[in-house]
DRENDO-1510 file (C-alpha; in Angstrom, 1 decimal, always signed):
<recs>
REC; n; res; u; v; w
REC; 1; MET; -26.6; -56.7; +74.7 .
REC; 2; ARG; -28.5; -53.9; +75.9 .
REC; 3; HIS; -32.1; -54.2; +75.3 .
REC; 4; LEU; -34.9; -50.8; +74.9 .
REC; 5; VAL; -37.7; -51.4; +78.1 .
REC; 6; ILE; -40.2; -48.6; +77.3 .
REC; 7; PRO; -42.2; -49.0; +80.0 .
REC; 8; ALA; -46.1; -50.1; +79.6 .
REC; 9; PHE; -47.5; -46.8; +80.4 .
REC; 10; ARG; -45.7; -46.2; +77.2 .
REC; 11; TYR; -47.4; -47.6; +75.3 .
REC; 12; ALA; -51.0; -47.4; +76.9 .
REC; 13; SER; -50.5; -43.7; +76.2 .
REC; 14; ILE; -49.4; -44.2; +72.7 .
REC; 15; PHE; -52.3; -47.1; +71.8 .
REC; 16; TYR; -55.2; -44.0; +73.8 .
REC; 17; GLY; -53.5; -41.0; +72.1 .
REC; 18; VAL; -54.0; -43.2; +68.5 .
REC; 19; VAL; -57.5; -43.4; +69.6 .
REC; 20; ALA; -58.3; -40.5; +70.7 .
REC; 21; VAL; -57.1; -39.0; +67.4 .
REC; 22; THR; -59.2; -41.6; +65.6 .
REC; 23; ILE; -62.5; -40.7; +67.7 .
REC; 24; SER; -62.0; -36.7; +67.2 .
REC; 25; LEU; -61.3; -37.4; +63.1 .
REC; 26; ILE; -64.4; -39.5; +63.4 .
REC; 27; LEU; -66.7; -37.1; +65.6 .
REC; 28; LEU; -65.1; -34.0; +62.9 .
REC; 29; LEU; -66.2; -35.8; +59.8 .
REC; 30; THR; -69.6; -36.9; +61.7 .
REC; 31; LEU; -70.0; -32.7; +62.2 .
REC; 32; ILE; -69.2; -32.2; +58.8 .
REC; 33; THR; -71.3; -34.6; +57.4 .
REC; 34; GLY; -74.8; -33.7; +59.2 .
REC; 35; CYS; -73.7; -30.1; +59.3 .
REC; 36; THR; -74.0; -30.7; +54.9 .
REC; 37; ASN; -76.9; -32.6; +55.2 .
REC; 38; VAL; -78.4; -30.2; +57.3 .
REC; 39; GLN; -78.0; -27.2; +54.6 .
REC; 40; ALA; -78.5; -29.0; +52.1 .
REC; 41; GLU; -82.1; -29.7; +53.7 .
REC; 42; GLN; -82.4; -26.3; +54.9 .
REC; 43; GLY; -81.5; -24.9; +51.4 .
REC; 44; ALA; -84.2; -27.2; +49.5 .
REC; 45; LEU; -86.6; -25.6; +52.5 .
REC; 46; ASP; -85.6; -21.8; +51.8 .
REC; 47; ASP; -85.5; -22.9; +47.5 .
REC; 48; ASN; -89.0; -24.1; +48.0 .
REC; 49; GLU; -90.7; -21.1; +50.3 .
REC; 50; ILE; -89.0; -18.5; +48.6 .
REC; 51; SER; -87.9; -18.4; +45.3 .
REC; 52; LEU; -88.2; -15.7; +43.6 .
REC; 53; PRO; -88.4; -15.0; +39.7 .
REC; 54; ARG; -85.6; -12.5; +38.2 .
REC; 55; LEU; -86.1; -10.2; +35.2 .
REC; 56; SER; -84.5; -11.9; +32.4 .
REC; 57; GLU; -85.6; -10.5; +29.1 .
REC; 58; GLN; -87.1; -7.2; +28.0 .
REC; 59; LEU; -89.2; -6.9; +24.9 .
REC; 60; LYS; -90.6; -5.0; +22.3 .
REC; 61; ALA; -93.8; -5.0; +20.6 .
REC; 62; THR; -95.2; -2.4; +18.1 .
REC; 63; ALA; -98.8; -2.3; +19.2 .
REC; 64; ARG; -99.8; -0.9; +22.4 .
REC; 65; ILE; -100.2; -4.2; +24.0 .
REC; 66; HIS; -102.3; -4.9; +27.5 .
REC; 67; ARG; -103.9; -8.4; +27.3 .
REC; 68; ILE; -101.6; -11.3; +27.1 .
REC; 69; VAL; -103.5; -15.2; +25.7 .
REC; 70; SER; -101.6; -18.3; +25.4 .
REC; 71; HIS; -101.4; -20.5; +22.2 .
REC; 72; PRO; -101.5; -24.8; +23.1 .
REC; 73; ASN; -98.4; -24.8; +21.2 .
REC; 74; GLY; -96.8; -22.5; +23.2 .
REC; 75; ASP; -97.4; -19.2; +21.8 .
REC; 76; LEU; -97.9; -15.9; +23.7 .
REC; 77; TYR; -100.7; -13.6; +21.5 .
REC; 78; PHE; -100.5; -9.9; +23.1 .
REC; 79; LYS; -102.9; -7.8; +22.0 .
REC; 80; GLY; -103.3; -4.8; +21.6 .
REC; 81; PHE; -105.7; -1.9; +21.3 .
REC; 82; ASN; -104.2; -1.7; +17.4 .
REC; 83; GLY; -102.5; -4.5; +16.5 .
REC; 84; VAL; -101.5; -8.0; +17.9 .
REC; 85; SER; -98.0; -9.5; +18.7 .
REC; 86; VAL; -96.8; -12.9; +18.7 .
REC; 87; LEU; -94.5; -14.2; +20.6 .
REC; 88; SER; -93.4; -18.0; +19.9 .
REC; 89; GLY; -90.2; -19.6; +21.2 .
REC; 90; ASN; -87.2; -17.2; +22.0 .
REC; 91; THR; -87.3; -15.6; +18.9 .
REC; 92; SER; -88.6; -11.7; +18.8 .
REC; 93; PRO; -92.7; -10.9; +18.8 .
REC; 94; VAL; -94.2; -11.2; +15.1 .
REC; 95; ASP; -97.0; -8.3; +14.3 .
REC; 96; VAL; -100.2; -9.8; +12.6 .
REC; 97; SER; -101.2; -7.3; +9.2 .
REC; 98; PHE; -104.5; -6.5; +10.4 .
REC; 99; PRO; -107.3; -5.4; +6.7 .
REC; 100; ASP; -107.7; -2.0; +7.5 .
REC; 101; LEU; -110.7; -1.6; +8.0 .
REC; 102; ASN; -111.5; +2.1; +9.7 .
REC; 103; PRO; -108.8; +4.4; +7.9 .
REC; 104; PRO; -107.0; +6.6; +8.4 .
REC; 105; TYR; -107.1; +5.3; +11.8 .
REC; 106; GLY; -106.6; +1.2; +11.4 .
REC; 107; PRO; -108.2; -1.1; +13.3 .
REC; 108; ASN; -109.2; -0.8; +17.0 .
REC; 109; LEU; -109.3; -4.4; +18.9 .
REC; 110; SER; -111.6; -5.1; +22.1 .
REC; 111; ASP; -110.9; -8.3; +22.5 .
REC; 112; ILE; -108.8; -11.7; +22.0 .
REC; 113; ALA; -109.4; -15.6; +22.1 .
REC; 114; VAL; -108.1; -18.3; +21.6 .
REC; 115; ASN; -109.7; -21.9; +20.4 .
REC; 116; SER; -107.2; -24.6; +22.0 .
REC; 117; ARG; -108.8; -27.2; +20.1 .
REC; 118; THR; -109.0; -25.3; +16.8 .
REC; 119; GLY; -105.7; -23.2; +17.3 .
REC; 120; LEU; -107.5; -20.0; +15.6 .
REC; 121; VAL; -107.4; -17.2; +17.5 .
REC; 122; TYR; -110.2; -14.7; +17.6 .
REC; 123; ALA; -109.8; -10.8; +17.3 .
REC; 124; LEU; -111.9; -8.4; +17.2 .
REC; 125; ASP; -112.6; -5.0; +15.6 .
REC; 126; GLN; -114.6; -2.4; +17.3 .
REC; 127; TYR; -115.1; +0.1; +15.0 .
REC; 128; GLY; -114.4; -1.9; +12.2 .
REC; 129; HIS; -117.1; -4.1; +13.0 .
REC; 130; ALA; -115.1; -7.5; +12.2 .
REC; 131; ILE; -114.0; -10.9; +13.9 .
REC; 132; HIS; -110.3; -11.2; +12.6 .
REC; 133; ILE; -109.5; -15.1; +12.3 .
REC; 134; ILE; -105.7; -15.8; +12.6 .
REC; 135; ASN; -104.2; -18.4; +12.2 .
REC; 136; LYS; -100.1; -18.9; +13.5 .
REC; 137; THR; -99.4; -14.5; +12.5 .
REC; 138; ARG; -102.0; -14.4; +9.3 .
REC; 139; VAL; -104.9; -13.4; +9.1 .
REC; 140; ILE; -106.9; -16.1; +7.3 .
REC; 141; SER; -110.6; -14.7; +7.3 .
REC; 142; THR; -112.6; -11.6; +8.2 .
REC; 143; LEU; -116.0; -11.0; +9.2 .
REC; 144; GLN; -117.2; -8.0; +9.1 .
REC; 145; ASP; -121.0; -6.2; +9.4 .
REC; 146; VAL; -122.1; -9.8; +11.0 .
REC; 147; THR; -121.9; -7.8; +14.0 .
REC; 148; GLU; -121.8; -4.3; +15.4 .
REC; 149; GLN; -118.9; -2.9; +17.3 .
REC; 150; PRO; -118.1; -6.5; +19.3 .
REC; 151; ARG; -117.2; -6.1; +22.5 .
REC; 152; HIS; -116.2; -9.6; +24.2 .
REC; 153; VAL; -114.9; -12.8; +22.6 .
REC; 154; LEU; -115.2; -16.2; +24.4 .
REC; 155; VAL; -114.8; -19.6; +23.4 .
REC; 156; ASP; -116.7; -22.4; +24.6 .
REC; 157; GLU; -114.7; -25.3; +25.1 .
REC; 158; ASP; -117.5; -27.9; +25.3 .
REC; 159; SER; -119.3; -27.1; +22.2 .
REC; 160; ASN; -116.1; -26.2; +20.9 .
REC; 161; GLU; -117.7; -23.0; +19.7 .
REC; 162; VAL; -117.2; -18.7; +19.8 .
REC; 163; TYR; -119.1; -16.3; +21.4 .
REC; 164; VAL; -118.5; -12.9; +20.0 .
REC; 165; PHE; -121.3; -10.4; +21.9 .
REC; 166; TYR; -122.1; -6.8; +20.8 .
REC; 167; THR; -124.5; -3.8; +21.3 .
REC; 168; SER; -126.3; -3.2; +18.0 .
REC; 169; THR; -127.1; +0.9; +17.7 .
REC; 170; LEU; -129.4; +0.0; +14.4 .
REC; 171; LEU; -132.5; -2.3; +15.9 .
REC; 172; PRO; -134.8; -0.3; +18.2 .
REC; 173; THR; -135.5; -3.7; +20.8 .
REC; 174; ASN; -133.5; -6.7; +21.5 .
REC; 175; ARG; -130.3; -4.4; +21.1 .
REC; 176; PHE; -127.8; -7.1; +22.8 .
REC; 177; ARG; -126.8; -10.0; +21.2 .
REC; 178; ALA; -124.0; -12.5; +20.6 .
REC; 179; VAL; -123.3; -14.2; +17.4 .
REC; 180; VAL; -122.1; -18.4; +17.9 .
REC; 181; LEU; -119.1; -19.1; +15.3 .
REC; 182; SER; -117.9; -22.5; +14.0 .
REC; 183; GLY; -114.3; -22.6; +13.3 .
REC; 184; THR; -115.3; -19.5; +10.6 .
REC; 185; ASP; -118.7; -19.6; +10.1 .
REC; 186; ILE; -121.7; -18.5; +12.0 .
REC; 187; ILE; -124.0; -20.5; +13.2 .
REC; 188; THR; -126.7; -18.9; +15.0 .
REC; 189; GLU; -127.1; -15.6; +16.6 .
REC; 190; ILE; -128.9; -15.0; +20.5 .
REC; 191; ILE; -130.4; -12.0; +22.7 .
REC; 192; LEU; -129.5; -11.2; +25.5 .
REC; 193; PRO; -131.0; -9.3; +28.2 .
REC; 194; PHE; -127.6; -6.9; +27.9 .
REC; 195; THR; -124.3; -6.5; +27.0 .
REC; 196; PRO; -121.7; -8.4; +29.2 .
REC; 197; ASN; -119.5; -6.7; +31.6 .
REC; 198; ALA; -117.4; -9.4; +32.5 .
REC; 199; THR; -117.8; -13.5; +30.6 .
REC; 200; LYS; -116.3; -17.1; +31.6 .
REC; 201; TYR; -116.5; -19.8; +30.5 .
REC; 202; ASN; -116.9; -23.4; +33.5 .
REC; 203; ALA; -115.2; -25.8; +32.7 .
REC; 204; HIS; -117.0; -28.2; +36.0 .
REC; 205; ASP; -120.5; -28.3; +34.1 .
REC; 206; GLY; -119.9; -26.8; +30.2 .
REC; 207; HIS; -122.3; -23.3; +30.7 .
REC; 208; ILE; -121.5; -19.9; +30.2 .
REC; 209; TYR; -121.3; -17.2; +32.9 .
REC; 210; THR; -121.9; -14.1; +32.0 .
REC; 211; ALA; -122.8; -10.6; +34.0 .
REC; 212; GLY; -123.8; -7.3; +33.0 .
REC; 213; ARG; -125.9; -4.1; +33.9 .
REC; 214; GLN; -129.7; -4.8; +32.7 .
REC; 215; ASN; -131.4; -1.6; +32.3 .
REC; 216; LEU; -135.2; -1.7; +33.3 .
REC; 217; PRO; -138.3; +0.0; +32.9 .
REC; 218; ASP; -138.8; +3.4; +34.0 .
REC; 219; ASP; -135.0; +4.3; +33.6 .
REC; 220; LYS; -133.7; +1.6; +35.9 .
REC; 221; HIS; -131.6; -0.9; +35.8 .
REC; 222; SER; -130.1; -4.1; +37.5 .
REC; 223; ASN; -126.6; -5.9; +38.0 .
REC; 224; THR; -127.7; -9.6; +36.4 .
REC; 225; LEU; -126.5; -12.9; +35.7 .
REC; 226; VAL; -126.8; -15.6; +33.0 .
REC; 227; VAL; -126.2; -18.3; +32.6 .
REC; 228; ILE; -125.7; -19.6; +28.7 .
REC; 229; ASP; -125.7; -23.6; +27.4 .
REC; 230; ASN; -126.5; -24.5; +24.2 .
REC; 231; HIS; -127.6; -21.1; +22.4 .
REC; 232; GLN; -130.0; -20.6; +25.0 .
REC; 233; ILE; -129.7; -19.0; +28.4 .
REC; 234; ILE; -130.6; -21.6; +31.2 .
REC; 235; THR; -130.7; -19.4; +34.1 .
REC; 236; THR; -131.2; -15.6; +35.1 .
REC; 237; ILE; -130.4; -14.1; +39.0 .
REC; 238; GLN; -131.7; -10.6; +38.8 .
REC; 239; PRO; -130.2; -8.7; +40.5 .
REC; 240; LEU; -127.2; -10.5; +41.1 .
REC; 241; GLU; -127.1; -8.4; +44.3 .
REC; 242; SER; -129.3; -6.2; +46.7 .
REC; 243; ASN; -127.9; -3.5; +45.2 .
REC; 244; PRO; -129.2; -3.0; +41.7 .
REC; 245; GLN; -127.1; -0.2; +41.3 .
REC; 246; LEU; -123.5; -1.7; +42.2 .
REC; 247; SER; -121.7; -2.4; +38.6 .
REC; 248; VAL; -120.5; -5.8; +37.3 .
REC; 249; LEU; -116.7; -5.5; +36.8 .
REC; 250; ASP; -114.8; -8.5; +36.7 .
REC; 251; MET; -115.7; -12.5; +37.7 .
REC; 252; THR; -113.3; -15.4; +38.1 .
REC; 253; ILE; -114.2; -19.2; +38.4 .
REC; 254; ASN; -112.7; -21.1; +40.9 .
REC; 255; PRO; -110.7; -24.2; +38.6 .
REC; 256; GLU; -111.7; -26.7; +41.6 .
REC; 257; ASN; -115.3; -26.3; +42.9 .
REC; 258; GLY; -116.6; -24.3; +39.6 .
REC; 259; ASP; -117.8; -21.6; +41.8 .
REC; 260; ILE; -118.3; -18.2; +40.7 .
REC; 261; TYR; -116.9; -15.1; +42.3 .
REC; 262; VAL; -118.9; -11.7; +41.1 .
REC; 263; LEU; -116.5; -8.2; +41.2 .
REC; 264; LEU; -119.1; -5.6; +42.0 .
REC; 265; SER; -117.7; -1.8; +42.8 .
REC; 266; GLY; -118.0; -2.3; +46.0 .
REC; 267; LYS; -118.5; -5.7; +46.8 .
REC; 268; VAL; -118.2; -9.4; +45.5 .
REC; 269; VAL; -120.7; -12.3; +45.0 .
REC; 270; TYR; -120.4; -15.5; +45.6 .
REC; 271; TRP; -122.3; -18.4; +44.4 .
REC; 272; ASP; -122.0; -22.3; +44.6 .
REC; 273; ARG; -124.0; -23.0; +42.0 .
REC; 274; VAL; -127.0; -24.2; +44.0 .
REC; 275; ASN; -128.0; -22.1; +47.0 .
REC; 276; PRO; -128.5; -18.2; +46.6 .
REC; 277; PRO; -125.9; -15.4; +45.8 .
REC; 278; LYS; -124.4; -14.4; +49.1 .
REC; 279; SER; -122.2; -11.5; +48.5 .
REC; 280; ALA; -119.1; -10.3; +50.9 .
REC; 281; ASP; -119.1; -6.6; +51.3 .
REC; 282; PHE; -115.2; -4.0; +50.7 .
REC; 283; ARG; -116.8; -1.2; +49.9 .
REC; 284; GLU; -117.8; -0.4; +53.8 .
REC; 285; ALA; -114.3; -0.1; +54.5 .
REC; 286; GLY; -113.5; +2.6; +52.7 .
REC; 287; TYR; -111.7; +1.0; +49.3 .
REC; 288; LYS; -113.1; +1.8; +46.4 .
REC; 289; ASN; -112.3; +1.5; +42.3 .
REC; 290; ALA; -111.7; -2.1; +42.4 .
REC; 291; ALA; -109.6; -2.9; +39.2 .
REC; 292; CYS; -109.0; -7.3; +38.8 .
REC; 293; ILE; -109.8; -10.0; +40.7 .
REC; 294; MET; -108.4; -13.7; +41.5 .
REC; 295; VAL; -109.8; -16.8; +43.6 .
REC; 296; ASP; -106.6; -18.8; +45.3 .
REC; 297; PRO; -109.0; -22.6; +45.0 .
REC; 298; THR; -106.6; -24.5; +47.2 .
REC; 299; ARG; -107.1; -22.1; +50.3 .
REC; 300; GLU; -110.4; -20.8; +48.3 .
REC; 301; LEU; -109.4; -16.9; +49.4 .
REC; 302; VAL; -110.6; -14.5; +46.6 .
REC; 303; TYR; -108.0; -11.0; +45.9 .
REC; 304; VAL; -109.5; -8.1; +45.0 .
REC; 305; CYS; -107.0; -4.6; +43.8 .
REC; 306; VAL; -108.6; -1.9; +45.0 .
REC; 307; TRP; -107.3; +1.4; +46.3 .
REC; 308; ARG; -108.9; +3.8; +49.8 .
REC; 309; GLU; -107.8; +7.5; +50.2 .
REC; 310; ASP; -104.0; +5.7; +52.2 .
REC; 311; GLY; -103.4; +4.0; +49.5 .
REC; 312; TYR; -103.7; +0.6; +47.2 .
REC; 313; TYR; -104.3; -2.3; +48.3 .
REC; 314; VAL; -105.0; -6.1; +47.4 .
REC; 315; LEU; -108.1; -7.3; +49.6 .
REC; 316; VAL; -107.7; -11.0; +50.7 .
REC; 317; MET; -111.4; -12.3; +51.2 .
REC; 318; THR; -113.3; -14.8; +51.8 .
REC; 319; LYS; -117.0; -16.1; +50.7 .
REC; 320; GLU; -118.0; -14.9; +54.4 .
REC; 321; GLY; -116.4; -11.3; +54.1 .
REC; 322; LEU; -113.0; -9.2; +54.1 .
REC; 323; GLN; -110.1; -11.2; +55.8 .
REC; 324; THR; -107.3; -8.8; +55.7 .
REC; 325; ALA; -105.4; -5.8; +53.4 .
REC; 326; ILE; -102.3; -6.4; +52.4 .
REC; 327; PRO; -100.8; -2.6; +51.2 .
REC; 328; VAL; -99.4; -2.8; +47.7 .
REC; 329; LYS; -97.6; -0.2; +44.7 .
REC; 330; LYS; -100.0; +2.4; +43.3 .
REC; 331; ARG; -102.5; +1.2; +41.2 .
REC; 332; PRO; -102.3; -2.7; +40.9 .
REC; 333; GLU; -104.2; -3.6; +37.8 .
REC; 334; SER; -103.9; -6.9; +36.9 .
REC; 335; ILE; -103.3; -10.6; +39.1 .
REC; 336; VAL; -103.2; -13.5; +38.3 .
REC; 337; ARG; -102.3; -17.0; +40.3 .
REC; 338; ASP; -99.1; -18.9; +40.5 .
REC; 339; GLY; -99.9; -22.8; +41.4 .
REC; 340; LYS; -96.2; -23.9; +40.9 .
REC; 341; HIS; -94.5; -22.3; +43.3 .
REC; 342; ASP; -97.9; -20.6; +45.3 .
REC; 343; TYR; -97.8; -17.5; +44.6 .
REC; 344; ILE; -99.7; -14.1; +43.7 .
REC; 345; TYR; -98.6; -12.0; +41.1 .
REC; 346; VAL; -99.9; -8.3; +41.0 .
REC; 347; GLY; -99.2; -6.1; +38.2 .
REC; 348; HIS; -98.9; -2.2; +39.0 .
REC; 349; TYR; -99.3; +0.2; +36.3 .
REC; 350; ASP; -98.2; +2.9; +37.8 .
REC; 351; PRO; -94.9; +3.0; +39.4 .
REC; 352; THR; -94.5; -0.3; +37.4 .
REC; 353; ARG; -94.1; -2.8; +39.8 .
REC; 354; LEU; -94.9; -6.5; +40.5 .
REC; 355; SER; -96.0; -7.4; +43.6 .
REC; 356; ILE; -95.6; -11.0; +44.7 .
REC; 357; ILE; -98.1; -12.7; +47.3 .
REC; 358; ARG; -98.4; -15.9; +49.4 .
REC; 359; GLU; -101.6; -16.4; +51.3 .
REC; 360; THR; -102.3; -12.9; +53.0 .
REC; 361; GLU; -98.1; -12.3; +52.9 .
REC; 362; LEU; -96.8; -9.9; +50.6 .
REC; 363; ILE; -93.2; -11.7; +50.0 .
REC; 364; THR; -91.4; -9.0; +47.4 .
REC; 365; THR; -92.3; -6.4; +44.8 .
REC; 366; LEU; -90.1; -6.1; +41.7 .
REC; 367; GLU; -89.4; -3.8; +39.1 .
REC; 368; VAL; -90.3; -4.5; +36.5 .
REC; 369; HIS; -88.3; -2.4; +33.6 .
REC; 370; GLY; -91.0; -1.7; +31.5 .
REC; 371; PHE; -94.2; +1.2; +31.5 .
REC; 372; GLY; -98.1; +0.9; +32.0 .
REC; 373; THR; -98.5; -2.6; +33.5 .
REC; 374; SER; -102.0; -4.1; +32.4 .
REC; 375; ASP; -101.5; -7.7; +32.3 .
REC; 376; ILE; -100.3; -11.0; +33.6 .
REC; 377; PHE; -99.7; -14.4; +32.2 .
REC; 378; PHE; -97.7; -17.4; +33.9 .
REC; 379; ASP; -96.2; -19.8; +32.2 .
REC; 380; GLU; -95.5; -22.5; +34.1 .
REC; 381; ALA; -94.0; -25.1; +31.4 .
REC; 382; THR; -91.6; -22.7; +31.6 .
REC; 383; ASP; -91.8; -21.6; +34.8 .
REC; 384; THR; -91.9; -18.0; +32.9 .
REC; 385; ILE; -93.4; -14.5; +33.9 .
REC; 386; TYR; -94.9; -12.6; +31.8 .
REC; 387; THR; -96.1; -8.8; +32.0 .
REC; 388; ALA; -97.7; -5.7; +29.0 .
REC; 389; ASN; -96.7; -2.9; +29.1 .
REC; 390; VAL; -99.0; -0.7; +27.5 .
REC; 391; ASP; -97.3; +2.6; +27.9 .
REC; 392; ASP; -94.4; +1.6; +26.6 .
REC; 393; SER; -95.3; -1.4; +24.4 .
REC; 394; SER; -93.0; -4.0; +25.4 .
REC; 395; ILE; -92.7; -7.2; +26.6 .
REC; 396; SER; -91.1; -8.1; +30.7 .
REC; 397; ILE; -89.9; -11.3; +31.2 .
REC; 398; PHE; -89.7; -13.0; +34.4 .
REC; 399; ARG; -87.6; -16.1; +35.0 .
REC; 400; TYR; -87.1; -18.2; +38.5 .
REC; 401; PRO; -83.3; -19.1; +38.6 .
REC; 402; GLU; -82.1; -23.1; +38.0 .
REC; 403; GLU; -80.8; -25.3; +41.4 .
REC; 404; GLU; -77.4; -23.8; +42.1 .
REC; 405; GLU; -75.3; -26.3; +41.7 .
REC; 406; GLN; -74.0; -28.5; +45.2 .
REC; 407; SER; -70.9; -26.2; +46.6 .
REC; 408; SER; -67.9; -27.1; +45.1 .
REC; 409; TRP; -65.7; -28.6; +47.8 .
REC; 410; LEU; -67.7; -30.9; +48.1 .
REC; 411; ASN; -65.8; -32.4; +45.4 .
REC; 412; PHE; -63.0; -33.1; +47.2 .
REC; 413; LEU; -64.8; -35.2; +50.1 .
REC; 414; PRO; -66.6; -38.1; +48.0 .
REC; 415; PHE; -66.8; -40.1; +50.8 .
REC; 416; ILE; -69.2; -37.5; +53.3 .
REC; 417; GLY; -72.8; -37.7; +53.1 .
REC; 418; ASN; -73.4; -40.6; +51.0 .
</recs>
């Protein structure tokens, strides 16, 4: 009987071959796993760093909308020059019907504000000399002739009262005033040194800050800031800046510490509410026609929309001065901060665009399919950006895309990456 004899070296060859194949498979799986994990981590990092919104919807409103305010129930109120449209969820905008106090022209709305506690909305009818009080989409009360051409409305969230600022044309003195409302009732009226150009409520101290141009004897005037609490002026800074001829344009407040930033026609005035105010000049560098201001509380950077002879810019400033100028599309009109994605959104009136900035870098500029962007609102709860486009009465809605699902091929390799 013959026996098959296999040399020992062949056993060794077969053994080492199996080992080599096994090691190769292990290395291959390890490499795939490592690449998969790296790609997943890199993808998460990229999503966090450069995730961008996309234009999702375009809606039409009736009024020429140019201002957006949010309601605590999630509704958005879009104020136009002659009306208000309410956007609730995914429905079409609903118009608020106002009484015609100025026929045949109808209402001429100068400002709007929402009381977050009561849910009431206050709309000022400038030429109708009226304050309209809205509940949801219906005017429930109209206070007429309690003011003359009301200009600004602000909610004091500390006292739950509403301040309506106006200038009297009938009174020879003490012409600058504010009526104070509680709900639908007027409770008092106060006298001011000027009609405000900018007003803000400061949640850090519960005070109202208002700035404007104050007339002085001998036909002179000054930029002035006053602080109001409990129906009284408790602080007056005059002049707010060493050049009293500079006009007050806008104001913003740092939500982290309550610091005040007032935008003048050429400078930004910073006040920490303790030390004397100090200003940072941008006019000397040729920038002018400032339109809007916003503060990034995490970096304490201030963003200012301006233009110069060679184009339009968003200035990035600190308390000490100008840090850099970011070139943008024409006519930046509005600005808002998105703390969730660490972005600054800038709306451009013409051409209609939405610029996205992070710190001192322009990330991208998106096209808005509407005309005349005048205001922006970011809804953090729904990750949605809304623009009010005044020239065609449209609302542009931008949303962030949902996270993409893991690549389908990984489903066939359940033993990888776990």
